C-alpha positions in Angstrom: -62.2 131.2 -43.9 -61.9 128.9 -41.0 -64.5 126.6 -42.5 -62.5 126.4 -45.7 -59.4 125.3 -43.9 -61.3 122.7 -41.9 -62.8 121.2 -45.0 -59.4 120.7 -46.6 -57.8 119.4 -43.4 -60.7 116.9 -43.0 -60.3 115.6 -46.5 -56.6 115.0 -46.0 -57.1 113.4 -42.6 -59.9 111.1 -43.8 -57.8 110.0 -46.8 -54.8 109.2 -44.5 -57.1 107.3 -42.0 -58.8 105.2 -44.7 -55.4 104.5 -46.3 -53.9 103.4 -43.0 -56.8 101.1 -42.3 -56.7 99.4 -45.7 -55.0 96.1 -45.4 -54.5 95.7 -49.2 -52.5 98.9 -49.6 -48.8 98.5 -50.4 -47.7 102.1 -49.8 -48.1 104.1 -46.7 -48.1 107.9 -46.3 -45.0 109.2 -44.6 -46.8 112.2 -43.1 -49.6 114.7 -43.6 -47.6 116.6 -46.2 -47.0 113.5 -48.2 -50.7 112.6 -47.9 -51.6 116.1 -49.2 -49.2 115.9 -52.1 -50.5 112.5 -53.2 -54.1 113.5 -53.0 -53.5 116.6 -55.2 -51.4 114.5 -57.6 -53.8 111.6 -57.9 -57.2 113.3 -57.7 -56.5 117.0 -58.3 -57.2 120.1 -56.2 -60.9 119.9 -56.6 -61.1 117.0 -54.2 -59.9 119.3 -51.3 -63.2 121.1 -51.6 -65.4 118.0 -51.4 -68.2 118.5 -48.9 -67.9 122.3 -48.9 -71.5 122.9 -50.2 -73.1 120.9 -47.4 -70.9 122.4 -44.7 -71.7 125.9 -45.9 -75.4 125.2 -46.0 -75.3 123.7 -42.5 -73.4 126.7 -41.2 -75.9 129.0 -42.7 -78.8 127.3 -41.0 -77.1 126.9 -37.7 -75.8 130.5 -37.5 -79.3 131.8 -38.5 -80.9 129.8 -35.7 -78.3 130.9 -33.1 -78.6 134.6 -34.1 -82.4 134.4 -34.0 -82.5 132.8 -30.6 -79.9 135.2 -29.3 -82.0 138.2 -30.4 -85.2 136.8 -28.9 -83.4 136.1 -25.6 -82.1 139.7 -25.5 -85.5 141.1 -26.2 -87.1 139.0 -23.5 -84.4 140.0 -21.0 -84.5 143.7 -21.7 -88.3 144.1 -22.3 -89.4 142.6 -19.1 -90.2 139.2 -20.7 -92.4 140.5 -23.6 -91.4 140.2 -27.2 -92.2 143.3 -29.1 -92.1 143.4 -32.9 -92.5 147.2 -33.1 -91.5 150.1 -30.9 -94.6 151.5 -29.1 -94.9 155.3 -28.9 
């Protein structure tokens, strides 16, 4: 859920930043809410989800790597440095 909110906020902030840096623009945003409203009005709600697929894919890979390294570190610490794949009887 946190990732979804960050994606939408990043879209609004990047639009506001690009708009403010444009010298040829005649209108300015009056605030973040005005920016949000104009984006939805001009481009639709779907633009707020732009980049979600790549962010979710990246989060999946990163979380998998972190979880794997955490599990390996725990096994090394609590099994006297040896990584066991099966429990020995």
